[in-house]
Residue, then its C-alpha position, 0 to 999 in steps of 0.5 A: m884580756a887578763e887570765t883569772p888566776s886559778i886557786k886551789i885549796q887543799i884541806d886536811e880532813a883530819t886537821l879540820k875534824e880535830q879543829v871542829r872537835k876542839a871548838l865544839q868541846e870548848s863551846m860545850q864546856d862553856a855552856a856547861m859552866r854557864l848552866r852550872s852558874a845559872a843553877d847556882a844562882l837560882d838555888g843560892g848555892r845549894w846545887i853546887g854544894d850538893f854536887e860537890a858532896f856527891q862527888a866527894h862521896r863517889l870519890r871516897e867509895e872509889y878510893q875504898r874499893g881500890r884500897a880493898d882491891a889492892l889489899a886483897e891483891q897483896g894478901e893473895a901475893v903473901d898467900r902464894 
């Protein structure tokens, strides 16, 4: 009778975790895009327009805060 060959499988846990994380991230991004598209289809584009306006406003505020901080730091450097 022939012997059954022994098969050993080694799994690198870190690599497996990274592959699973990447697959989950891609799936979540795809699901998010599908939800955005569905929301856009339901309200005729108002949702995405409102979201883009919100993002633009948030970015303007963040820019202004950063600019104000940078100017304040420059003023402190000149005062020294």
